[in-house]
N, C-alpha and C positions, 0 to 999 in steps of 0.2 A: 455516468456521471456528469454533471455540472455545477461548477464554483467559480462563484463569482470574485471578484478581489476583495483579497482580507478574509478570504472564509476556509475551509480548510474540513478536514475528518477528524471527529475526536481519534488522540493518541491509541492506538491499538495495537493488540498481536495478532498477524495475520494468523488465519483460523483455518488454513489450505495452503498450498501451493499455489502463489496470486500473480495472474498477469496484468497489469496496467498496459494498457493500450492508448496512445495521445492522440487525440485527432486536431486539437487545436488549443491554445495558448500555450503557457510556459506552467509547469508541477516543480513544485518546491518539496523536495521529500528527503526525511531524514528516517535511517535504518540504524537502529540499536544505540540512539543518542550519538552518533556521528553525524559528521558535518553536514550540512544539510547541504544538496547537489540537483540543480535544475536541470529539467529536461521537457524539450519543445516537442510539437506534431510531429508525428511520425516515429516517435521512439516505443519501444515497448521495453516495458521492465520486466523482469521475474525477479519476485521475491518469495523466498523459501518460507515454508510454513515455520510457525512461533516466530518469528522476525517483528520485534518492534518498528512501528510505522507512526510518522507524523508527517502527514500531505496536506499541500497549503499553497491557494494561488495566492501571492505577491505583486499578482502585476494586475493592469488595468484590463487588459484583455480574460475573455470568459475562458477557463480550462475546461474543456469537454475531455474527457475520458472511460473507455472501457474497463468493466473487470471481471476476469475471467479465473474463475477458482475450479482447481482440477486436484485431485479428486473434490467429491461432494465433503463442505466442509462438515457434514454430519459423522463423516464414515471417517473422520481425521480426530474425533471425540477420546478414543483408547488412546490413539499413540499420543495427543496431549498432554492425556492425563499420567500416562509412563512417565513422558519427560519429566512433567512437573516432580513424581515420583521420584524420579533419579537425583534430581539437583536437589534434594532436601540433606 
């Protein structure tokens, strides 16, 4: 993925176990409404399933990163439904 300054991903919940591999720039990310943290090139973030995330590029340099999801998100749907049912 490539994000220019002052752009980001829509706030969302991870639909699998997510790994973000930052190759260039600085990522600002907030997990579960926590304090935003910054990570630069060379960092690998591990974000667990069903974690609320807000990803942005607040810097002049282009942010480039890879997203790897394991297992396949379609295999996680049943688990997410069970979590939401148990949280009611």
